[in-house]
C-alpha positions in Angstrom: 106.7 171.2 -129.1 103.2 171.0 -130.8 99.9 172.5 -130.0 97.1 169.9 -129.6 94.8 170.3 -132.5 92.6 168.1 -134.8 94.2 166.5 -137.8 94.4 168.7 -141.0 91.4 167.4 -142.8 89.1 168.1 -139.9 90.3 171.7 -139.1 88.4 173.3 -141.7 85.2 171.7 -140.2 86.2 172.9 -136.7 87.0 176.5 -137.5 85.1 177.3 -140.5 82.4 179.2 -138.5 85.0 181.0 -136.4 87.4 182.2 -139.1 86.6 184.3 -142.1 87.8 182.6 -145.4 86.8 179.7 -147.5 87.6 176.1 -147.0 90.6 176.2 -149.4 92.3 178.9 -147.3 91.7 176.9 -144.2 93.0 173.6 -145.8 96.1 175.6 -146.9 96.7 176.8 -143.4 96.2 173.4 -142.0 98.7 172.1 -144.5 101.2 174.7 -143.6 100.8 174.0 -139.8 101.1 170.3 -140.5 104.4 170.8 -142.4 105.8 172.7 -139.4 104.9 169.8 -137.2 102.6 171.9 -135.2 99.5 169.6 -135.6 99.6 166.5 -133.6 98.9 163.3 -135.6 96.1 161.0 -134.5 98.6 158.6 -132.9 99.6 161.2 -130.4 95.9 161.8 -129.6 95.5 158.1 -129.0 98.5 158.0 -126.8 97.1 160.9 -124.8 93.8 159.1 -124.5 95.6 156.0 -123.3 97.5 158.0 -120.7 94.2 159.4 -119.5 92.6 156.0 -119.3 95.6 154.7 -117.2 95.4 157.7 -114.8 91.6 157.3 -114.5 92.0 153.6 -113.6 93.6 154.8 -110.2 96.9 152.6 -110.6 99.1 155.7 -110.5 97.5 157.0 -107.3 97.6 153.6 -105.7 101.4 153.3 -106.6 102.0 156.7 -105.1 100.0 156.0 -101.9 101.8 152.6 -101.5 105.2 154.4 -101.9 104.3 157.0 -99.3 103.0 154.3 -96.9 106.3 152.4 -97.4 108.4 155.5 -96.7 106.2 156.4 -93.7 106.4 152.9 -92.2 110.3 153.1 -92.5 110.5 156.8 -91.2 112.6 158.0 -94.2 112.6 157.9 -98.0 113.7 154.6 -99.1 111.7 154.5 -102.3 112.0 157.8 -104.5 109.1 158.5 -106.6 109.1 160.5 -109.8 106.0 161.4 -112.0 106.1 162.7 -115.6 103.9 164.9 -117.6 102.9 164.4 -121.2 104.3 164.0 -123.9 106.8 161.7 -121.8 105.5 158.2 -122.2 106.6 157.4 -118.6 103.7 158.0 -116.1 105.6 157.2 -113.0 108.9 155.7 -111.8 109.9 154.3 -108.3 113.6 153.9 -107.5 115.1 151.9 -104.6 118.9 152.0 -104.1 121.0 149.6 -102.3 124.9 149.0 -102.3 125.6 150.9 -105.4 122.6 149.5 -107.4 119.5 151.3 -108.2 116.1 149.3 -108.8 113.5 150.8 -110.9 109.8 150.1 -111.4 108.3 152.1 -114.2 104.6 152.6 -115.4 104.8 153.7 -119.0 103.1 153.5 -122.3 104.5 151.5 -125.1 102.5 153.3 -127.8 99.1 153.1 -126.3 99.8 149.9 -124.3 100.3 150.4 -120.6 103.5 148.6 -119.5 105.0 148.0 -116.0 108.7 147.3 -116.2 111.5 146.4 -113.5 115.0 147.1 -114.1 118.4 147.5 -112.3 121.2 149.9 -112.9 124.5 149.1 -111.6 127.4 151.6 -111.6 130.7 149.9 -112.3 132.5 153.2 -111.8 133.6 153.1 -108.2 136.6 155.3 -109.0 136.5 158.8 -107.4 139.4 160.1 -109.6 138.1 162.6 -112.1 141.0 161.9 -114.5 140.2 158.2 -114.7 136.5 159.0 -115.2 137.4 161.4 -118.0 139.7 158.7 -119.7 136.7 156.2 -119.4 134.4 158.8 -121.2 137.1 159.4 -123.8 137.5 155.7 -124.5 133.7 155.4 -124.6 133.7 152.9 -121.6 130.2 152.9 -120.2 130.5 152.8 -116.3 126.7 152.0 -116.0 125.0 148.7 -116.8 121.1 148.6 -117.0 119.4 145.2 -117.1 115.7 144.9 -117.6 114.4 142.1 -115.2 110.6 142.0 -115.9 108.2 143.7 -118.2 104.3 143.3 -118.2 102.0 144.8 -120.7 98.4 145.3 -119.5 95.5 144.4 -121.7 93.4 146.2 -119.1 94.6 148.2 -116.2 92.7 146.6 -113.3 94.8 146.0 -110.2 94.2 145.7 -106.6 96.2 147.5 -103.9 97.5 144.0 -102.9 99.0 143.6 -106.3 100.7 147.0 -106.1 102.1 146.0 -102.7 103.6 142.8 -104.2 105.3 145.0 -106.9 106.8 147.2 -104.3 108.1 144.0 -102.3 109.8 143.0 -105.5 111.3 146.3 -106.0 112.6 146.5 -102.4 113.8 143.0 -102.4 116.3 144.1 -105.1 114.2 142.3 -107.8 114.8 139.0 -106.0 113.1 136.2 -108.0 111.4 134.8 -105.0 109.5 138.0 -104.7 108.7 138.2 -108.4 105.0 139.0 -109.1 102.9 137.0 -111.3 100.5 138.6 -113.6 97.5 136.5 -114.2 
């Protein structure tokens, strides 16, 4: 896990007035820290800025509020919500489960591009026998199938509350095509 800092060639400029020593010593220190992967490269800083832009757009809070509203209307939790902290590229994930299948809606970053994805996960392993499960693991038989149903990359994250509600309808429908959102 790294400590957020500027890239190596900028460290001497940032800390020259704060530390005793010459520029060569600071450059040497920066090189040492970089070799140990303690300095975050620019790409991580850009991803961090992208995450901040997405969160500042209000989309995450709209999604959370919509989830809470749905669960409140039903009177129980039917959509489970998870949020993630940096450096995880996922900002939030919503899960609806029905008849052994879990449906996912995730807002995440693909690099610096905000992406909304919908997928389903089916458990083929309905066997409750531990020995059979152990044999499946030993034989490398995967009891879970994940299918991505829809992916949308945002050029700009500007969405309305109505669009977010349409996404949740699609999620709760079990990713039924007749409820598939259009991104225009």
